N, C-alpha and C positions, 0 to 999 in steps of 0.2 A: 337194638344192640349195635354197638359200634365196633364190629370185628372185621379186620381187614381181610381175613381169609374167607369169612362169610360173603363179603362183598366181591371177592375174586370169584368164588363159586357161583355167585348170582350174575356174574358178568358186569358188575358195576365198576370194577377196577380191571384194567387190561392186564393180561399175563400171557406168557408164551406157553400155552397149553400143549401138552403132549398126549393127554388121555382125559376122557371124561365119559361118565355114564350117569345113570340116575342117582347113584350113591357116592361116587368118587370123582374127584378132580385132581389132576396132576399137572404141574407146571415147573418150569425152570426156576431155580433159586436165583435171586438178584445178586447174591454175593457167593458164588460157588466156592466150595472148599475142595473140590475134586474136578477132574475133567468133565465128568457127568455128575450133576447135582440137581436132582429133581425132588420137589416137595409133593407128597401125596397126602391128600386130606379127605376126610369124609365130608360130604355136603352138610350133613347134620352138625350143628354146633355141639361139640364136646370139648370142654376147656382143656383137659389134659388126661393122661392115663389114669389118674385118680378118680375120674368121673366115668370110667367104663363100667357099665352095669349089664345085667341080663336083658334090660330093655333096649340098649343101644349097641350091644356087642355085635349085632349083625352088620352094623355100619363099619365096625372095625374089621370084621371078617371080609367084607367087600373090599376094603383097602388092601388086605393081604392077598386076596384073590387077584387083584389088579396088578400088584407089584411085579410078578414074573412077566406079565404081558408088557408092562412099561419097560422093564429091564431088557427084555428081548428086542423091543422096538428101538431102544437106545443103543443096541449093539453090545450089551454087557455080557459077552459070552464066557468070560473067565471068572465071573463072580462079581459080587457087589456087597455093599453094607447097607443095612437099614437101621436108622437111629431115631429115637424120639427123646425129647427132653421134657421134663415135668417139673414145674414150679421154679421158684427163684433160684434155689441152690442147684437145680438141674439146668440152669441157663435157658429156660424157655422164654423166648422173646415175644412170641405171639400166643395169646391164650386161647388157642384153637388147636386141638389135637392134630399133629402133623408128623409125618415120617420123612426123614431125609434119606433118599435113595442115592448112594454115592458109589461111583465106580469109574471105569475108563482107564485105570492104571492100577498098579500094585499099591494098595493103601498101607500106610504104616500101621503097625499093631496098636500104637498108642493113640491113634486118631479117634476121638469120640465126640 
């Protein structure tokens, strides 16, 4: 598989990691859309939200268990936004399920 996020999770491609455990990796986005823009991914390859099943939903739960810890470590005390894109019309650029953790300032309501 030639997935850039799988390679980042495996340490084959460098990233500015802010969190990792056996199921989750989080790193700074290369093209931030907010003062804090962190990508949070499951280590397991899941292409997008359409592929979440009862067999891999534990990996997604692990992501959401990690997000508050990552947000706190990033100093996001007044809140944050979590976004995922799915498929071409959803503007998913990397076909590995990932969540954008955005914060560090008052975000516009229309930001998606």
